[in-house]
Backbone bond lengths (Angstrom), bond angles and torsions (degrees), N, CA, C in turn:
res aa  C-N    CA-C-N  psi(-1)  N-CA   C-N-CA  omega(-1)  CA-C   N-CA-C  phi
1 M - - - 1.456 - - 1.519 109.67 -
2 T 1.307 117.03 -62.36 1.456 121.26 177.21 1.523 108.14 -143.11
3 E 1.309 115.67 145.63 1.456 119.81 -176.78 1.521 112.51 -82.79
4 I 1.324 117.44 -28.97 1.459 120.95 -176.90 1.525 108.83 -92.58
5 T 1.325 115.68 125.45 1.462 121.10 -176.07 1.525 110.06 -136.44
6 Y 1.316 115.40 138.76 1.459 122.13 173.76 1.519 108.42 -129.66
7 S 1.326 115.25 142.95 1.466 118.01 171.32 1.519 107.41 -69.98
8 I 1.291 116.59 160.86 1.458 120.31 -179.34 1.525 110.88 -61.25
9 V 1.320 117.34 -33.24 1.465 121.44 178.33 1.526 109.76 -67.69
10 E 1.339 118.04 -46.10 1.467 121.50 177.39 1.525 110.88 -61.88
11 A 1.320 115.82 -44.78 1.461 120.78 -177.64 1.521 111.05 -62.14
12 R 1.312 116.98 -40.50 1.463 120.66 179.48 1.528 110.19 -60.30
13 A 1.314 116.76 -40.70 1.461 121.19 -177.72 1.527 112.70 -73.80
14 K 1.341 117.46 -26.88 1.464 121.71 -173.58 1.523 113.35 -120.40
15 L 1.316 118.46 19.73 1.464 120.92 -170.20 1.524 113.31 -55.34
16 G 1.304 118.36 -45.74 1.464 120.45 -179.29 1.519 111.88 -58.14
17 A 1.316 116.99 -48.52 1.465 121.41 -179.34 1.523 111.06 -65.37
18 I 1.320 116.96 -41.07 1.466 120.91 179.32 1.522 110.06 -63.46
19 A 1.315 117.19 -45.75 1.466 121.14 -178.91 1.521 111.28 -61.92
20 R 1.333 117.42 -43.23 1.468 120.24 178.30 1.530 110.99 -63.53
21 E 1.305 117.45 -40.65 1.466 121.20 179.35 1.526 111.12 -64.84
22 V 1.320 116.98 -43.46 1.469 121.07 178.32 1.524 110.31 -61.56
23 S 1.317 116.59 -43.39 1.456 120.52 -179.87 1.529 111.44 -64.27
24 A 1.329 116.66 -39.86 1.466 121.27 -177.63 1.526 112.75 -73.85
25 T 1.327 116.84 -39.24 1.473 120.11 -173.17 1.518 113.70 -99.02
26 R 1.333 117.05 -16.95 1.470 123.18 -174.41 1.531 111.86 61.65
27 E 1.325 117.01 20.40 1.460 121.72 174.70 1.527 108.36 -93.17
28 P 1.325 117.48 118.73 1.468 118.76 -179.43 1.528 111.67 -67.81
29 V 1.312 114.81 156.16 1.459 122.10 179.10 1.524 108.34 -125.70
30 A 1.319 115.49 133.60 1.467 120.55 176.77 1.520 109.12 -91.38
31 I 1.316 115.77 138.77 1.459 122.51 174.08 1.521 106.56 -109.30
32 T 1.340 116.12 127.20 1.459 119.79 -176.07 1.523 111.12 -116.04
33 D 1.305 114.38 155.39 1.463 122.73 174.25 1.520 106.43 -133.70
34 H 1.295 116.07 115.27 1.469 122.05 -177.18 1.533 111.44 54.79
35 G 1.345 115.35 40.11 1.458 120.79 175.81 1.517 116.22 83.74
36 H 1.326 117.40 -2.30 1.468 121.32 -179.39 1.530 109.26 -109.22
37 T 1.330 116.65 132.42 1.457 120.41 178.21 1.526 109.28 -66.82
38 I 1.324 115.09 125.68 1.468 119.71 -179.48 1.519 112.20 -115.32
39 A 1.341 116.35 -14.91 1.465 119.86 179.37 1.524 108.94 -160.75
40 I 1.322 114.16 156.92 1.460 121.40 174.19 1.525 106.74 -124.97
41 L 1.311 116.48 127.68 1.453 122.05 175.85 1.520 107.30 -97.29
42 M 1.344 115.90 123.24 1.466 119.56 -178.62 1.516 109.91 -130.79
43 S 1.331 115.41 161.86 1.461 120.81 -178.77 1.529 110.13 -68.96
44 P 1.320 117.06 154.73 1.466 119.78 175.96 1.527 112.04 -58.69
45 A 1.329 117.65 -36.83 1.471 120.73 179.49 1.520 110.78 -62.96
46 D 1.335 116.39 -41.72 1.465 119.53 178.77 1.524 111.60 -69.06
47 A 1.328 116.73 -36.94 1.461 120.15 178.13 1.526 110.32 -63.51
48 L 1.333 117.17 -43.27 1.461 121.23 178.13 1.524 110.86 -62.89
49 E 1.327 116.79 -43.47 1.462 120.55 178.54 1.527 110.83 -61.40
50 L 1.322 117.00 -41.30 1.462 120.93 178.02 1.525 110.93 -62.80
51 E 1.327 117.69 -43.76 1.462 121.32 177.89 1.525 110.82 -60.88
52 E 1.333 116.58 -42.67 1.460 120.38 179.43 1.521 111.39 -64.36
53 R 1.322 117.02 -41.26 1.471 120.33 178.39 1.534 111.41 -64.64
54 R 1.326 115.99 -40.03 1.471 119.50 177.21 1.517 110.96 -63.41
55 A 1.332 116.22 -43.05 1.466 119.89 179.53 1.527 110.48 -63.01
56 L 1.312 117.32 -41.84 1.465 120.87 178.31 1.521 110.73 -63.82
57 A 1.327 116.98 -43.89 1.470 120.33 179.15 1.525 110.50 -62.44
58 D 1.334 117.85 -41.31 1.468 121.32 177.28 1.524 110.67 -61.97
59 Y 1.325 116.08 -44.35 1.465 121.26 178.70 1.528 110.51 -60.06
60 Q 1.324 116.27 -45.96 1.461 119.92 -178.76 1.530 111.64 -65.25
61 E 1.323 117.55 -35.89 1.466 120.78 176.44 1.526 111.03 -65.01
62 R 1.348 116.53 -44.44 1.461 119.65 178.06 1.528 110.61 -63.71
63 Q 1.307 116.66 -39.93 1.466 121.45 178.62 1.530 110.29 -62.51
64 A 1.322 116.85 -42.77 1.464 121.05 179.87 1.527 111.55 -64.65
65 R 1.348 116.65 -31.46 1.467 120.49 178.37 1.518 111.76 -83.22
66 G 1.332 117.31 -5.43 1.452 121.13 179.09 1.512 114.13 78.72
67 E 1.319 116.76 18.39 1.458 120.08 179.54 1.519 110.21 -74.78
68 S 1.310 115.66 158.72 1.457 121.04 178.22 1.515 109.45 -59.69
69 L 1.310 115.88 130.89 1.454 120.82 -176.04 1.517 112.53 -109.42
70 G 1.312 116.87 15.55 1.457 119.35 179.48 1.508 110.93 120.73
71 I 1.303 115.28 -155.06 1.460 120.30 -178.62 1.525 108.94 -120.34
72 P 1.322 117.44 154.79 1.460 120.51 178.42 1.528 111.36 -61.11
73 H 1.313 116.47 153.27 1.456 122.50 -178.41 1.531 112.05 -54.86
74 D 1.325 116.45 -45.19 1.470 120.12 -178.79 1.530 111.15 -57.52
75 E 1.326 116.47 -43.23 1.457 120.75 179.78 1.526 110.96 -66.42
76 A 1.312 117.67 -41.56 1.466 120.78 178.13 1.520 110.45 -61.32
77 F 1.324 116.06 -42.89 1.464 121.12 179.08 1.525 110.54 -59.45
78 R 1.338 116.00 -45.50 1.468 119.97 179.34 1.525 111.13 -62.60
79 R 1.334 116.87 -41.10 1.462 119.53 -179.49 1.530 112.07 -65.93
80 V 1.305 116.85 -37.06 1.457 120.44 -177.59 1.526 111.77 -79.61
81 F 1.329 116.40 -46.05 1.455 120.59 -171.75 1.524 113.94 -106.35
82 G 1.321 116.47 -9.58 1.449 120.16 -178.47 1.520 112.29 74.10
83 G 1.280 117.88 156.19 1.466 121.97 178.34 1.512 112.79 66.75
84 D 1.329 114.84 -159.59 1.457 120.76 -179.39 1.524 110.41 -93.87
85 D 1.335 114.97 160.26 1.462 118.14 177.08 1.494 108.01 -90.20
């Protein structure tokens, strides 16, 4: 999963430094408790990318099921700006 690992005790003592390193390098860090991974610390950029990928996957699943995927662009434009585009 991730190569860099800290025990929860180590992480508590070094959290600021660990967080800055993760943000700078975009390398996730695993936090363990009694040898079991309990959390992953990741950069904000990676978290945003993960959220975007999840949203895309959800959209594609709904599309595959034939569910309503929103409104056409022309209609959205009219609703936002009024009148015709």
